[in-house]
C-alpha positions as CSV (number, residue, x, y, z in Angstrom):
1,M,89.5,112.3,148.1
2,A,86.1,111.7,149.5
3,E,83.9,109.1,147.8
4,G,82.0,110.7,144.9
5,E,84.2,113.8,144.9
6,A,85.3,114.9,141.4
7,G,88.9,114.9,140.5
8,T,91.0,118.1,140.4
9,P,91.2,120.0,137.2
10,R,94.8,118.7,136.7
11,E,93.7,115.1,137.3
12,L,90.9,115.4,134.8
13,R,93.2,117.0,132.3
14,L,95.7,114.1,132.7
15,A,93.0,111.6,132.1
16,Q,91.8,113.5,129.1
17,A,95.3,113.7,127.6
18,F,95.8,109.9,127.8
19,V,92.3,109.3,126.3
20,E,93.1,111.7,123.5
21,L,96.4,109.9,122.7
22,A,95.1,106.4,123.1
23,G,91.6,106.5,121.8
24,A,91.3,109.4,119.3
25,P,90.4,108.3,115.7
26,L,93.5,107.7,113.6
27,D,94.2,109.0,110.2
28,V,96.3,106.1,108.9
29,S,98.1,108.3,106.4
30,N,99.0,111.1,108.7
31,P,100.5,110.7,112.2
32,L,100.8,114.4,112.8
33,P,97.6,114.9,114.9
34,T,98.8,112.3,117.3
35,L,102.2,114.0,117.6
36,E,100.7,117.4,118.1
37,R,98.5,116.1,120.9
38,L,101.6,114.7,122.5
39,T,103.5,118.0,122.3
40,R,100.6,120.0,123.7
41,G,100.2,117.6,126.6
42,C,103.9,117.9,127.5
43,V,103.7,121.7,127.5
44,E,100.5,121.8,129.5
45,L,101.1,118.9,131.9
46,V,104.8,118.3,132.2
47,G,105.7,121.9,132.3
48,A,108.0,122.2,129.4
49,T,108.4,125.6,127.8
50,A,108.3,123.9,124.4
51,A,108.1,120.4,123.1
52,G,108.7,118.7,119.9
53,V,108.7,115.2,118.5
54,V,110.2,113.6,115.4
55,V,109.2,110.2,114.1
56,W,110.9,108.0,111.5
57,D,108.7,105.5,109.6
58,G,111.2,102.6,109.3
59,G,113.5,104.7,107.2
60,R,110.9,105.3,104.5
61,G,110.4,108.9,103.5
62,A,111.2,112.1,105.4
63,P,110.7,112.1,109.2
64,V,107.5,113.6,110.6
65,V,108.1,116.5,112.9
66,A,105.6,118.2,115.3
67,A,106.4,121.2,117.5
68,S,104.3,122.9,120.2
69,N,105.9,126.3,119.3
70,G,109.3,127.8,118.6
71,G,109.3,128.0,114.8
72,G,112.2,126.6,112.9
73,W,114.7,126.2,115.7
74,L,112.8,123.4,117.4
75,P,113.0,120.9,114.5
76,R,116.7,121.7,114.1
77,L,117.4,120.8,117.7
78,L,115.4,117.6,117.4
79,R,117.4,116.4,114.5
80,E,121.0,117.3,115.5
81,R,123.5,114.5,114.8
82,P,124.0,112.0,117.7
83,E,127.4,113.5,118.7
84,Q,125.9,117.0,118.7
85,G,122.5,116.7,120.5
86,P,120.6,114.9,123.2
87,C,117.5,114.2,121.1
88,T,119.2,112.1,118.4
89,R,121.4,110.6,121.1
90,C,118.2,109.5,122.9
91,L,116.9,107.9,119.7
92,H,120.0,105.8,119.2
93,A,120.5,104.9,122.9
94,G,116.8,104.2,123.5
95,E,116.8,105.9,126.9
96,V,115.9,109.2,128.5
97,V,118.6,111.8,128.2
98,C,118.5,114.7,130.7
99,W,120.5,117.9,130.4
100,P,119.1,120.2,133.1
101,D,121.7,123.0,132.6
102,H,123.4,123.6,129.2
103,E,126.2,125.4,131.0
104,D,127.2,122.1,132.6
105,H,129.2,119.8,130.3
106,R,128.8,122.3,127.5
107,A,131.7,120.8,125.7
108,R,129.7,117.6,125.1
109,W,127.4,119.2,122.6
110,P,128.7,122.6,121.9
111,R,126.8,123.2,118.6
112,Y,123.5,122.1,120.1
113,A,124.1,124.3,123.2
114,E,124.9,127.3,121.0
115,R,121.7,126.9,118.9
116,A,119.6,126.2,122.0
117,E,121.0,129.3,123.7
118,A,120.1,131.4,120.7
119,A,116.5,130.2,120.9
120,G,116.3,130.9,124.7
121,V,116.5,127.2,125.7
122,R,118.6,126.5,128.9
123,A,117.7,122.9,129.6
124,S,116.8,119.9,127.4
125,Y,115.2,116.5,128.0
126,A,114.8,113.7,125.4
127,V,112.4,110.8,125.8
128,P,112.4,107.8,123.3
129,L,109.2,106.8,121.5
130,R,109.3,103.0,121.5
131,A,106.8,100.2,121.0
132,D,107.3,96.4,120.9
133,G,111.1,97.0,121.1
134,E,111.1,99.2,118.0
135,A,112.5,102.8,118.0
136,L,109.9,105.1,116.5
137,G,111.2,108.5,117.3
138,V,112.1,110.9,120.1
139,L,110.2,113.5,122.2
140,G,112.2,116.6,123.1
141,L,111.3,118.8,126.1
142,F,112.8,122.3,126.3
143,L,112.9,124.7,129.2
144,D,113.7,128.4,129.2
145,H,115.5,128.1,132.5
146,P,118.1,125.8,133.9
147,G,117.4,123.3,136.6
148,P,116.3,119.7,136.9
149,L,112.8,118.7,135.9
150,A,111.0,117.0,138.7
151,D,111.2,113.2,138.5
152,H,107.5,112.7,138.5
153,R,107.3,115.1,135.5
154,V,109.9,113.1,133.6
155,R,107.9,109.9,134.3
156,L,104.8,111.6,133.1
157,A,106.5,112.5,129.8
158,V,107.6,108.9,129.4
159,A,104.1,107.7,130.0
160,L,102.7,110.1,127.5
161,A,105.4,109.1,125.0
162,D,104.6,105.4,125.5
163,T,100.9,106.0,124.9
164,A,101.6,108.0,121.8
165,S,104.0,105.2,120.6
166,A,101.3,102.6,121.0
167,A,98.9,104.7,119.0
168,L,101.5,105.2,116.2
169,L,102.2,101.5,116.1
170,R,98.4,100.9,115.8
171,Q,98.2,103.5,113.0
172,R,101.1,101.8,111.2
173,A,99.4,98.4,111.4
174,L,96.2,99.8,110.0
175,R,98.0,101.4,107.1
176,Q,99.7,98.1,106.3
177,S,96.4,96.4,106.5
178,E,94.9,98.8,104.1
179,L,97.8,98.4,101.7
180,L,97.5,94.6,101.9
181,V,93.7,94.8,101.2
182,G,94.4,97.0,98.2
183,Q,97.0,94.6,96.9
184,L,94.6,91.7,97.3
185,Q,91.8,93.5,95.5
186,T,94.2,94.4,92.6
187,A,95.3,90.7,92.4
188,L,91.7,89.5,92.4
189,H,90.7,92.0,89.7
190,S,93.7,90.9,87.6
191,R,92.7,87.3,88.0
192,I,89.2,88.0,86.8
193,V,90.4,89.8,83.8
194,V,92.8,87.0,82.9
195,E,90.0,84.5,83.2
196,Q,87.8,86.6,80.9
197,A,90.6,86.8,78.3
198,K,91.1,83.1,78.4
199,G,87.5,82.5,77.7
200,V,87.5,85.0,74.8
201,L,90.5,83.4,73.1
202,A,89.2,79.8,73.7
203,E,85.8,80.6,72.1
204,R,87.4,82.7,69.3
205,W,90.0,80.1,68.3
206,G,88.1,76.9,69.2
207,V,90.8,75.7,71.7
208,T,90.7,74.7,75.3
209,V,91.0,77.3,78.1
210,G,94.4,75.9,79.0
211,E,95.7,76.2,75.5
212,A,94.4,79.8,75.3
213,F,96.2,80.7,78.5
214,E,99.5,79.2,77.4
215,T,99.3,81.3,74.2
216,L,98.4,84.4,76.2
217,R,101.2,84.0,78.6
218,G,103.7,83.3,75.8
219,Y,102.6,86.5,74.0
220,A,103.0,88.6,77.2
221,R,106.5,87.2,77.8
222,A,107.6,87.8,74.2
223,H,106.4,91.4,74.3
224,N,107.7,92.0,77.9
225,E,104.2,92.8,79.1
226,R,102.2,91.7,82.1
227,V,99.6,89.0,81.5
228,A,96.9,91.0,83.2
229,E,97.5,94.0,80.9
230,V,97.4,91.9,77.7
231,S,94.3,90.3,79.0
232,R,92.6,93.6,79.7
233,A,93.4,94.8,76.2
234,I,91.9,91.6,74.7
235,V,88.7,91.9,76.8
236,M,88.4,95.6,75.8
237,G,89.0,94.9,72.2
238,G,92.2,97.0,72.1
239,I,94.5,94.3,70.6
240,A,94.3,92.1,67.6
241,T,94.3,88.4,68.4
242,D,94.5,86.5,65.1
243,H,98.3,86.8,65.0
244,M,98.5,85.4,68.5
245,R,97.1,82.0,67.5
246,P,99.4,79.1,67.7
247,G,101.3,78.7,64.5
248,R,100.9,82.4,63.5
249,R,104.2,84.2,63.4
250,Q,103.1,87.7,62.3
251,P,103.5,90.1,65.2
252,G,101.5,93.3,65.6
253,S,98.7,94.9,67.5
254,G,95.8,97.1,67.0
255,G,92.0,97.2,67.2
256,G,89.7,94.5,65.9
257,R,89.8,90.7,65.7
């Protein structure tokens, strides 16, 4: 290519596909847009008739499935049991699985071959989604004709899957960070409420803040309640406090002092 010459449309589209996977804004609660970009890229650039991807989030919740097309048959092929399909086999083995002609070695995965044939699929390829040594999911490539997929196309599918995997891992890290921030904010708010309740009781009873907290904690334990919840009720005036004073045995709750 001469200096200053623009790239070919395919080269530009390749660059765009990687930018979309690596640099697009992430919705931390929804990996589906990233997966859909991956399947579209595989159909357009790798040359698959159809593509699908399934991702498991550390065993929590249902797997997330995205498909370029094909309706209900594609997710079923992606999630066949390891002994009955190349995609789940790929997930467990952590390596690319190629089946360029379903008529060859048909006895290996007969149920998968039958379902694939009914959907018009004659060849299947499975690429693992992995990041930092962790298996995230699997990318399935499906062809409507038998024959090997060119090696450079398989390598391109692997590169796209690796880029998507890194984006998914970053998305997961952001989600965990948001959860941690939320937990810290809740803990801080609870601490503030407890401090307020301690001050209310200390002033009301004429005791030290430490004595007020010991009584507050003992009351919460005796009634199987969280200290923060009892504290909030005290601050809001939703619980009587006279019966909580040291030496008082009468239990009960209600509004007022």
